[in-house]
C-alpha positions in Angstrom: 38.6 97.0 -57.2 40.5 96.3 -53.3 41.7 99.9 -53.4 37.8 101.1 -53.4 37.6 99.6 -50.5 39.6 101.5 -48.5 37.4 103.8 -45.9 33.5 101.7 -47.0 32.0 99.9 -43.9 30.9 96.4 -44.3 27.7 94.9 -42.5 27.7 98.5 -41.2 30.3 98.5 -38.5 33.3 97.1 -39.9 35.2 100.0 -41.4 37.9 98.6 -43.4 41.5 100.7 -43.3 44.1 98.4 -45.6 44.8 95.9 -47.9 47.3 93.0 -46.0 47.0 89.7 -49.4 44.3 89.9 -52.0 43.5 86.2 -53.1 40.9 84.8 -54.7 39.6 82.6 -52.0 39.8 86.2 -49.5 41.2 89.0 -49.5 42.8 90.5 -46.1 42.2 93.5 -44.9 43.1 95.5 -41.9 39.9 97.1 -40.6 38.3 98.9 -37.1 35.2 98.1 -35.7 33.1 101.3 -36.2 31.1 101.4 -32.9 34.0 100.1 -30.0 37.2 101.6 -32.2 38.6 98.3 -32.0 41.3 96.8 -34.6 40.4 93.5 -36.4 41.0 91.5 -39.3 38.3 91.0 -42.0 37.9 88.5 -45.3 36.2 89.6 -47.6 35.3 87.3 -50.5 35.8 89.1 -54.0 32.6 90.5 -55.4 32.9 88.6 -58.5 32.6 85.1 -55.8 29.9 86.5 -53.9 27.7 86.6 -57.2 27.2 83.4 -57.6 26.1 81.8 -54.1 28.1 78.6 -54.6 31.4 80.3 -53.6 29.0 82.6 -50.9 28.2 79.6 -49.6 31.3 77.9 -49.1 33.0 80.8 -47.6 30.6 81.0 -45.2 30.5 77.0 -44.5 34.9 77.3 -43.8 34.3 80.2 -41.5 31.7 78.4 -39.3 33.7 75.2 -38.8 36.8 77.4 -38.0 34.9 78.8 -35.5 35.1 75.9 -33.8 39.3 76.1 -33.5 40.0 77.5 -30.4 43.9 77.8 -30.0 46.4 80.6 -29.2 48.1 79.4 -32.9 44.8 79.3 -34.7 43.5 82.9 -35.6 40.5 83.5 -33.5 37.0 84.3 -35.2 34.5 86.4 -34.1 32.2 87.0 -36.9 30.9 86.4 -40.3 28.1 86.6 -42.7 26.6 88.5 -45.4 25.6 92.3 -45.6 22.7 93.7 -47.7 25.3 95.5 -49.9 26.3 91.2 -50.6 29.2 91.4 -48.9 30.4 88.0 -47.8 32.7 88.5 -44.8 34.2 86.5 -42.0 36.4 88.6 -39.1 39.0 88.2 -36.9 40.9 89.1 -34.4 43.5 91.5 -34.5 47.5 90.7 -34.6 50.0 93.0 -35.1 51.8 90.7 -37.7 53.2 90.3 -41.3 52.4 87.3 -43.6 55.0 84.2 -43.4 55.4 84.7 -47.5 56.6 88.3 -46.8 59.7 87.2 -44.9 61.0 84.3 -46.4 62.3 86.5 -48.8 65.1 85.6 -47.0 66.5 82.5 -45.6 65.4 82.8 -42.0 67.5 81.6 -38.6 67.6 77.8 -38.4 65.7 78.9 -34.1 63.0 81.5 -35.6 62.2 78.6 -38.9 62.0 76.0 -36.3 60.0 77.5 -33.4 57.5 79.1 -36.7 57.0 75.5 -38.2 55.8 74.2 -34.0 53.8 77.0 -33.7 51.7 76.1 -37.0 51.8 72.1 -36.2 50.0 73.3 -32.8 47.5 74.9 -34.8 47.5 71.3 -37.0 47.1 69.4 -34.1 43.8 71.2 -32.5 42.3 71.6 -36.6 42.8 67.8 -36.9 41.4 66.6 -33.2 38.7 68.0 -34.1 38.1 66.1 -37.2 39.0 70.0 -39.7 41.5 69.9 -42.6 43.5 73.1 -43.6 43.7 71.4 -47.6 45.4 74.8 -48.6 48.4 75.7 -46.3 50.7 77.5 -47.1 53.3 81.4 -46.2 50.2 83.3 -47.4 48.3 81.6 -44.5 50.4 82.1 -41.6 50.6 85.4 -39.9 53.6 86.3 -37.7 54.2 88.6 -35.3 57.0 89.4 -32.6 58.7 87.8 -35.3 58.4 84.2 -34.1 54.7 83.9 -32.5 52.6 82.7 -36.0 49.2 82.2 -36.1 48.1 80.2 -39.1 43.9 81.2 -40.7 42.0 79.7 -43.2 41.3 76.2 -42.2 38.0 74.2 -43.8 39.1 73.2 -46.3 37.0 69.8 -48.0 39.0 67.0 -48.6 38.0 66.8 -52.4 38.2 70.4 -53.4 41.1 72.1 -53.9 40.9 76.4 -54.1 41.4 77.9 -57.0 44.1 80.2 -55.9 46.2 77.3 -55.0 49.5 77.5 -54.4 51.2 74.4 -56.5 55.2 74.5 -54.3 53.0 73.8 -51.2 50.4 70.7 -52.6 51.2 67.2 -51.8 51.2 65.0 -54.3 47.4 63.3 -54.4 46.0 66.7 -54.8 47.5 67.7 -57.4 47.0 65.0 -60.6 43.3 64.2 -61.7 41.7 63.6 -58.9 42.6 65.4 -56.0 41.9 64.0 -52.5 43.8 65.6 -48.7 43.9 64.1 -45.1 46.0 64.9 -42.3 48.7 64.2 -43.9 48.8 66.6 -46.5 49.2 69.7 -44.6 52.3 67.4 -42.6 53.8 67.5 -46.3 52.6 71.3 -46.6 54.2 72.1 -43.7 57.9 70.1 -44.6 57.7 72.7 -48.0 57.2 75.4 -45.0 60.4 74.8 -43.0 62.6 73.8 -46.2 61.7 76.9 -47.9 62.2 79.3 -44.0 65.6 77.4 -43.9 66.9 77.6 -48.1 65.4 81.3 -48.5 63.4 82.1 -51.9 63.6 80.0 -54.5 66.1 79.9 -57.8 65.1 81.8 -60.6 66.9 78.9 -62.3 64.5 75.5 -61.3 67.6 74.8 -59.2 66.6 72.5 -56.5 66.7 74.3 -53.1 70.1 73.2 -51.0 70.2 73.2 -47.1 72.1 74.9 -45.7 75.4 73.3 -44.3 75.3 74.7 -40.7 72.4 73.5 -39.2 71.5 70.8 -37.4 71.9 67.1 -38.8 68.8 65.7 -38.1 66.9 68.7 -39.3 67.5 67.2 -43.0 65.9 63.2 -42.3 63.3 65.1 -40.5 61.6 67.7 -43.4 62.6 64.5 -46.0 59.4 62.3 -43.9 57.2 64.9 -43.7 57.4 65.8 -47.6 58.1 62.1 -48.6 56.0 61.3 -51.9 53.8 58.3 -50.6 51.4 59.5 -47.5 52.6 56.1 -45.8 55.8 56.9 -45.5 55.1 60.4 -43.7 54.6 61.8 -40.7 51.5 59.5 -39.0 50.0 63.5 -37.3 51.2 66.6 -36.8 51.5 65.8 -33.6 54.4 63.1 -34.4 56.1 65.7 -36.8 55.6 68.3 -33.7 57.2 66.7 -31.4 60.4 66.2 -33.8 60.3 69.6 -34.0 60.5 70.5 -30.2 63.6 68.3 -29.4 65.5 69.9 -32.0 64.6 73.2 -30.6 65.7 72.4 -27.5 68.7 70.8 -28.6 69.4 74.5 -30.6 69.0 76.6 -27.2 65.6 77.6 -27.5 63.1 78.3 -25.0 60.8 75.9 -24.7 59.5 72.8 -22.3 61.1 69.7 -22.8 59.7 67.9 -26.2 57.6 64.7 -25.1 59.8 63.1 -27.5 63.3 63.6 -25.7 61.2 62.4 -23.1 60.3 59.0 -24.2 64.5 58.0 -24.8 64.7 57.8 -20.9 64.0 54.9 -20.7 65.1 54.6 -17.0 62.6 57.5 -16.4 60.0 55.6 -17.9 60.7 52.3 -16.4 60.4 54.4 -12.6 57.9 55.8 -12.7 56.1 53.5 -14.4 57.2 51.1 -11.5 56.2 54.1 -9.2 52.9 53.7 -10.2 52.9 49.3 -10.2 52.9 49.8 -6.5 51.0 52.4 -5.8 48.1 50.7 -7.5 48.7 47.6 -6.3 48.6 49.1 -2.4 45.1 50.6 -3.2 44.0 48.0 -4.7 45.8 45.5 -1.2 44.3 47.7 1.4 40.5 48.0 -0.6 40.5 43.8 -0.3 41.6 43.8 3.2 39.2 46.7 4.7 36.4 45.4 2.8 36.6 42.0 3.3 34.1 40.2 4.7 34.4 37.7 8.0 30.6 35.9 8.6 31.9 35.9 12.5 31.9 39.3 13.3 30.5 41.5 10.7 26.9 39.0 10.1 25.3 40.8 12.5 21.7 38.9 14.6 18.3 40.6 13.6 17.3 41.7 17.2 13.5 40.5 16.3 13.7 37.3 14.4 12.3 34.4 15.7 13.5 30.7 14.8 12.1 29.0 12.3 8.8 26.9 12.1 7.1 24.9 10.8 5.2 25.7 8.4 1.7 23.7 9.5 2.1 23.3 13.9 1.8 19.5 14.8 -1.6 19.2 15.6 -2.2 15.3 15.5 -5.2 16.2 12.8 -3.5 13.5 10.8 -3.2 11.0 13.0 -6.9 11.5 14.0 -8.3 11.1 10.6 -6.2 8.3 9.7 -8.6 6.5 13.4 -11.4 7.3 12.4 -11.3 6.2 8.7 -10.7 2.2 10.6 -14.4 0.4 11.1 -15.7 0.2 14.3 -14.6 -3.3 16.2 -11.3 -3.3 13.7 -9.1 -4.4 16.2 -6.6 -4.7 13.5 -6.9 -1.0 13.1 -5.3 0.0 16.8 -2.2 -2.5 17.1 1.0 -0.9 16.9 3.8 -2.0 14.1 6.5 -1.3 16.6 4.0 -4.2 19.2 4.4 -7.4 17.0 0.8 -7.3 16.7 -0.5 -6.9 19.5 -3.3 -5.1 20.9 -2.3 -1.8 22.2 -5.0 -1.6 25.6 -4.6 -5.0 26.0 -4.8 -4.9 30.7 -8.8 -4.2 29.7 -8.5 -0.1 29.7 -11.4 1.4 28.1 -10.7 5.1 27.3 -14.3 5.5 27.2 -15.5 4.3 30.1 -15.2 6.9 31.9 -17.7 9.2 29.8 -15.2 12.2 28.9 -13.5 12.7 25.7 -10.6 10.1 25.9 -6.6 11.8 25.7 -5.5 12.2 22.5 -4.7 9.6 20.8 -7.1 6.9 22.0 -8.8 4.7 19.0 -12.3 7.3 17.7 -14.1 3.2 17.3 -13.6 2.0 21.4 -10.8 -0.4 22.8 -10.4 -3.8 23.3 -9.8 -6.0 25.6 -7.4 -8.7 27.0 -4.5 -10.3 26.1 -4.4 -12.0 21.9 -4.2 -15.9 22.9 0.1 -16.7 22.1 0.8 -13.1 22.1 4.3 -12.2 23.7 2.0 -10.4 27.1 1.8 -12.7 29.8 -1.9 -13.9 30.8 -3.3 -12.2 33.4 -5.6 -14.4 35.8 -7.3 -11.5 37.3 -8.3 -10.1 34.0 -11.7 -12.0 33.6 -11.5 -11.7 29.5 -8.1 -13.2 30.2 -7.4 -15.5 26.7 -9.8 -14.0 25.1 -9.9 -12.2 22.0 -9.9 -8.4 22.2 -13.7 -7.4 21.3 -14.6 -4.4 20.4 -16.8 -2.0 23.5 -18.3 1.0 21.4 -18.6 4.2 23.3 -21.4 4.4 26.4 -24.4 6.6 24.8 -28.2 5.9 25.2 -30.0 2.3 25.7 -33.0 2.4 24.5 -35.4 -1.0 25.3 -38.4 -2.4 23.0 -41.5 -2.8 25.6 -43.7 -4.9 24.1 -46.7 -4.0 22.2 -44.4 -1.8 19.8 -41.6 -0.2 19.2 -40.2 3.4 18.9 -38.2 2.7 15.7 -41.1 0.8 13.7 -45.0 1.4 13.3 -47.7 0.6 15.9 -49.9 -0.8 12.9 -48.7 -3.3 10.9 -47.6 -2.5 7.5 -44.2 -2.5 5.5 -42.0 0.2 5.8 -39.9 1.0 2.4 -36.1 0.7 3.9 -33.7 3.0 1.1 -30.4 1.5 0.2 -28.2 2.2 -1.7 -28.2 1.9 -5.5 -26.5 -0.8 -7.1 -25.1 -1.2 -10.8 -27.2 -2.9 -12.7 -28.3 -3.3 -16.4 -30.5 -0.5 -17.0 -34.0 -1.9 -17.2 -36.9 -1.7 -19.3 -40.5 -0.1 -18.7 -42.4 -3.4 -19.0 -43.8 -3.5 -15.0 -43.2 -6.9 -13.3 -42.7 -8.0 -10.3 -42.1 -6.2 -6.6 -40.2 -8.1 -3.6 -42.6 -6.0 -1.5 -45.8 -7.7 -2.9 -45.1 -11.1 -1.8 -45.4 -12.5 1.6 -42.8 -12.3 3.8 -42.3 -16.0 6.1 -41.9 -15.2 10.1 -38.9 -17.4 11.5 -40.1 -20.5 13.2 -41.2 -19.0 16.6 -42.6 -16.0 15.6 -46.1 -14.7 15.3 -47.6 -14.5 12.4 -48.4 -11.3 12.0 -51.9 -10.1 10.3 -52.4 -10.0 6.6 -52.5 -6.5 5.3 -51.9 -5.1 2.0 -49.6 -2.9 0.8 -49.5 -0.7 -2.6 -46.8 -1.3 -4.4 -44.6 1.1 -5.5 -44.9 2.4 -9.5 -42.1 0.4 -11.7 -43.6 2.3 -14.5 -41.5 5.1 -13.8 -37.0 4.3 -14.5 -35.5 2.8 -12.0 -32.3 5.4 -12.5 -34.3 8.8 -11.6 -34.2 7.5 -8.4 -29.9 7.6 -6.7 -32.1 4.5 -4.5 -34.4 1.2 -4.5 -37.1 0.4 -2.2 -37.4 -2.9 -0.6 -40.5 -3.6 1.7 -39.9 -5.5 5.3 -42.7 -6.8 7.7 -43.9 -3.9 10.2 -43.2 -6.4 12.9 -40.2 -8.7 12.3 -38.8 -9.0 16.3 -39.9 -10.9 19.9 -42.3 -8.8 22.0 -40.1 -7.7 25.1 -37.0 -7.7 23.1 -34.2 -5.3 23.4 -32.7 -3.5 20.5 -30.3 -1.6 20.5 
């Protein structure tokens, strides 16, 4: 029994002093902290339920969830747990208050009833914002101090679980059927029922319908009917919407309350003026930002002092033109023609770029120059030019001249014989290994007017090997094929 707990310690520090409410979900006591000597409110799970681990877990889970709600109209949780004696408890802040259930033995004044309902609605708002339901809201779960300041406890109900000590008068229809379910509108329904009970007083014994006083605010009746509609879709969508209407009625009834948000929304002109001011200020900010941050390339762009003009990747050196001239064959006048001269050969005045024996100027043909204009060209004949009218001839660059003296040549051996001169290999069919006569083994006839060279026999090259193994073929020429005293350049 609860009377046996008076004066006992819970968790070796909380001493129970008096009983406030006896309930299956938790007995409510006034207690004191033994070492600090501070008053508090202690909720203790009845011993008959605490021996069952499932009930103990539900109690502690609900206490932990309620500890996350911080609002002046929600009773603040300070401690919870289970002691060595098996006591499952929750400790709340101390308030000098009494249960709302004990105040509604008579009808409450309209201003007091609306004030208490507003405080309960604000506590529900704080819980719903955290996704927490009460699920079992009733006048037994509300403590009232100073006649109007209300504090709610017992948060942390489950959506599909109804407490064993439920008060059917304050349960929403969806919580009373075979498959109970609860949401935020279920708490709104319970609050509407509490407000109606505070205005109408205790229920009649004969079961007659509760009637609201005739002198209450005319809008209270539709407000209560909306909150307690059987269909959840027809109720207030949230505790906030319910509280806004209560705030407006409370202010119109003479309560000392700040103008509610609901009354402000009816002032259309004031709202429009505030919106217009906001638009003007916002437009000014955007205009200033656009003007101050606008970019003018002629003003804002700064020249890099260390920058350089754009340079070509490869500077012009004339290397490509020189390579083109080198690729032309020696003595080919067409390679020296300028397309802008209509086929005329430059240097027609007899100028020789190589005559000075030094490096010619840039652009001079490396294969030599030509002299004399082309016959029939557009350039006039120069009578002082000895080569006037003669087709252009190639003049090689100056160099060492070698004269072959009688009796021998620096390019030919003194003694008669045959010299093998390599020539580039031509694309011929692959020869067979059958030996054949080599042209080098036959006698070469001298041209008319030349001396007959002494007969010599040259050892022919081996022909048993594959010619493909050598990159060149060999030819035999007479050892002496030029007249004595002929100059060879």
